[in-house]
N, C-alpha and C positions, 0 to 999 in steps of 0.2 A: 379699239383695235379690229385690225382687218385688213383686205386687199381692195386695192384700186386697180384693174387692168382693163386700160383702152386704146385704140388705135383711132388716129384722126388724119384726115387727108391733110394736105399741106397746102391749104387756101386759108386767107386771111380770116374768114368767117369760124374757123376750127379755134383762135382764140378766145374767142367768148365761149364758146361750147365747152373747150376744156376748163377754163376759168368757173364757169357755172356748174360744170360736173364735178371740179375737184372741190372746189369752194363748199360744195353741199357735202361731201364726203368729208370734209374735214372739220365742219361744224357739227357733225353725228360723232366726232370722236371726242367730245366734252373737253375741250381745249378752249383756253380763253381767247376772246376776238383779237388780241394785242397777238398771239402765237399763231393764230391763224393767220392773221394778215402776213406776218413776217414770212410764214413757211408757204403761202399761196404765192406772196409775190418773188420769193427765191426760184419755186419751181417753174412759175412762168415764164420768170426770165430765161429759164433752159428751155422751156416750149417754144418760146419766142426766138431764141438761137436756131433751135432745129429747124423751124419753119423757114426762116430768113437765111441763114448760113449756111446751112447743112442741107436741106432738100431744096431751096431759092424757091420757093412757092409752087415746085413743081406737083401737081395735083395727082401725078402718078405714084409720087411716093408718099409713104407713110409715117408718123410719128407714133411711136409706142411710148406708152406711160405705163408704168409698173411702180406700186406703191406699195410697201408693207409697214404695218403699224404695229407695235406692240407696247407694253408697259412702260418702256425707257426711250424708244427711238422710233423715228419714221424716216425710211429710204424711200428715195424717189431716184428710179431709173428712167431718163428721157432719151431714145434711142432714135437717131435719124438714120436716112437713107443717102446721107450726100458721101460727097469723097473727100480726103485730105482733112477731116476736122482737127486730129491731132496738131497737123502741122498748123492750122490755122490758128489754133489756141496758142502754140509755143512762139507763131511768129507776131502775135497781136501787139500791138503798141497801148500803152497806159492811156485812155483819155485825157485830153485837158480837163481844164475845171471846168470851161464854157463849153465842153463838145456835146451834141445834142444826142448822141449816142455811143454804145462802145464800154458803158459800165456794167453791164450785165453779169460779165463773170466776177467782177468786183462785189455786187451785192449777194451774189449766190456765196461766194466764198465766205463772207463778212458774216452772213446770218445762219449759216451751216456750220455743223463741228467738223465736217469732212468732205471732200468731193474729189472722186476719182474720174479721169477721163479713160477710156478705152475703145480700140478701134474693133469693131465687128468685122468677122469675116467676110461680109459684103462691103466692107469699106465704110458704112457708116458708124457715127460716131454714139458713144453711149455715156452720158453722163449721171454717174452715181453721187447721188447728195444726201447726206445721212445728217439729222437730227437728233442732238440729246436732248430730249423733252423737258428735260429739267434744267437747260440751260438755253435755250432757243433766245438770242438777241432780240429783243422788242423794240421798235420805234418810240422815242419819246413822244410823248403827247404835244401837241403845239399851244 
């Protein structure tokens, strides 16, 4: 149980930094490795979307990550400083089977219990992802 609140600059190096920070935080929550993987993958997709589609790698913009964990759930808020985020999500096309990108929202929605999209006052997009810790879908072993 606990909170994770950090801000990251919108540069490619922030992806690894975020994944290392958040991965360490999750490992301290006494969850199974499969559950950690499912949550980390989903929240990382939201982070990457904020970086690429929201802030467009603009180093002057930040990505805020706010996580709250209690006995039953984990809620992750990923907030960018882009514009028209809701419009972009509503107008997105489902990726084809062989597409190299575009599956992030689908993965987030599959592995989470609930996803909400809100536009911030500054125009940025806030993606709130909730996981019911008793029911986080996990990838099957290969």
